C-alpha positions, 0 to 999 in steps of 0.5 A: 274700682277694687279695694286695695289688697291687704297683704297676708302675714308671712308664714310662721316658721318653726325655729330650727334647733342645731343638729349634732353631727352623728358619728357612724357606728364603729365596726365590730371587731373581728374575734380571733381565736388561736387554733391551739386554744380551739383544739386544746391539745387535740387534732379535731373539734366539733362545731355546731352551727344551726343544728348541724355538726361540722368537724374541724381537723388539723392535718399532719401538715398543719392545714385545717379541714372543715367537713360536715 
């Protein structure tokens, strides 16, 4: 005859701390620049981007043209 089985103790459980809800990051606000501020009275500006120079020109009809 087998001796009676000794019940094993319950596993140790770490107490859980309450978790605060995490808010999603706020989207960055898109920066707006008025063309009159960008051109500062002129009709053309140069924009440097990644070591390349681009020209932004305002036509006589008020349209914008970007060229490399």
